[in-house]
VEXVEXRO-416523 format. One record per residue (C-alpha): x negated, y, z. Coordinates in steps of 0.25 Angstrom, whole numbers, plus 5000, padded with zeros to 4 digits. Layout:
N
XYZ
...
% end
This chain:
258
500050004999
499550144997
499750245008
499450364998
500750324991
501550385003
501650495014
501150455029
502150525038
501950535053
503350575060
503550605075
504850565081
505050645092
506350575097
507150645108
505950735112
505450885113
506351025114
506151115105
505051195112
504351045115
504451025099
503851145095
502651135104
502450985099
502451025085
501651135086
500551055093
500850945081
500651035069
499151075070
498750925073
499450875061
499150985052
497950915045
498950795041
499650905032
499850845017
499350705022
500450655030
501850705033
501850745048
503350745054
503950785068
505450715069
506050785080
507350795087
508550875081
508350995090
506851015087
507051005072
507151165070
505951185079
505151075072
505351135059
504951285063
503651235070
503251135059
503551235049
502251275040
501651135045
501450995040
502450945050
503750895046
505050895054
505950775054
507250735062
507450605070
508950585063
509950635053
511350605053
511850545039
513050635035
512850785032
513750845041
515050805049
515550755062
514250705068
514050765082
512650755086
512150715072
511150795063
511250795046
510150785037
510550925032
510350985044
509050925045
508550975032
509051115034
508051145044
506951075039
506950945044
506150845034
506250695040
507250625048
506950505056
508050405053
508450265060
507550285071
507550155079
508050235092
509050285083
509450145078
509450095093
509950205102
510950285092
511550165083
510750205070
510950095060
510450055047
511650115040
511450255046
509950245043
510250245030
511350345030
510450445036
509250405027
510150445014
510650575021
509350625026
508750585012
509850665005
509650785013
508150785010
507650725023
506450615023
507050495032
506150435041
506850295042
506450205053
506650065053
506149945062
506349825069
506649795084
505749715093
506849595092
506849605078
505349595077
505349475086
506349405078
505449425067
506549515058
505749635056
505549635042
507149605039
507449715049
506649815043
507049765029
508449785032
508249925038
507449965026
508649925017
509749995025
509150105029
508750145015
509950085007
510350184996
509150274997
508550284983
507150264980
506850414978
507450444992
506650334999
505450414995
505750505006
506150415015
505050365028
505050225033
504750215048
504550085053
504750085068
504849945074
505949975085
505049895097
503950005094
504850125096
504450205109
503950075115
502450095114
502449955107
501949975091
501949885080
500549835076
499849905065
500149765057
501649755062
501849895057
501149885044
501849755041
503349815043
502949955037
502449865024
503749775025
504549905024
503749945012
504049825006
505549845008
505349985002
504849914990
505849814988
506949934989
506250034981
505049984974
503649984978
503150114975
504250184983
504050084994
502550124994
503050284994
503850265007
503150325019
503450205030
503050245045
502750175058
503650205069
503450125082
502650195092
501450245083
500450335092
499150405091
498450285095
499150165086
499450265074
498050235065
498350095064
499750105061
499550225051
498350145043
499450035039
499650025025
501150045026
501250135038
501350275033
501550355044
502250345058
503550395066
503050435078
503750435092
503150475104
501650515099
502450615091
502750695103
501250715107
500650805096
499150745097
499650605096
500650635083
499450705077
498550575079
499550495072
499650595060
498150595059
498150445058
499250445048
498350545039
497250455040
497950315040
% end
C-alpha cells in the first residue's frame, strides 16, 4: 500500500470536555506545536457543540481544522437537542465524527442512523469521520471481520464512489476505548487492512487506496509511533491525549514522520 496516495489525519476527539475559555486556552497551546505539520498532514480538533464557534475563531488562519462530534440527519424540524449539518457548515465546521462507539453504546446509534448521518453530512459539504469497531466479546468470538464488514457495508450504503473520497474511516476497537488497552500494532494494521479490502470490494482498489483510515483506540504519545508506521494506518482519532497539547503534538509529529 502506498501511503502517499492518501492524506494522514490526526483528529482530536475532545468528547464532553472543556468550557469555552478552556477550549480557547488548549487550542492556543496546540496551534504553535503543530504548525510544522501544515501541508504535510491534516490536524483536526473535534470539540463539543458549545465550543465550535470558539474553536473556529481561535483556529482561523492556522492549519488546525474544526470538527463536530455528532450531527443529525435531518436539515431541520422537531428534533429537540439535535444539530443539523447546515448549522455546522454555517459556522465553519469542516469535519464531523459519526457513529463513535460511545454514541452507539449510550445513545442508541445504529448502523442505519450512522448511514443517514453520513449521507446528510456529505450532502452539506462536511467530511465525516465514520467510526467502526468490534466489542471485546466479538473479538473473543473471532468474528471481528464479520462485524467490521457489516458496519462498512451498512454505514456506507448508498454512498457513491465520488462521495467516499471525502469520508474518513476510524477503526476503534470498542474494548480499547477509554480503557487504556490498545490493540497491538499488528492487530490494528490487520483490521485497517481488512477495512481497505472491504472498501476495494465496494468501490475498487484505486479509491480504497485513497481513503484515509485512522486508528482510534487509546492512541497516545507513547504508542503512536508504532501504530502510525503501519502501512494501512493513516492517522488517529485521539481521545484523552488530545486534551494535552504536548501529547497531541507528539502524535501529530509521529504522523508526519510515519
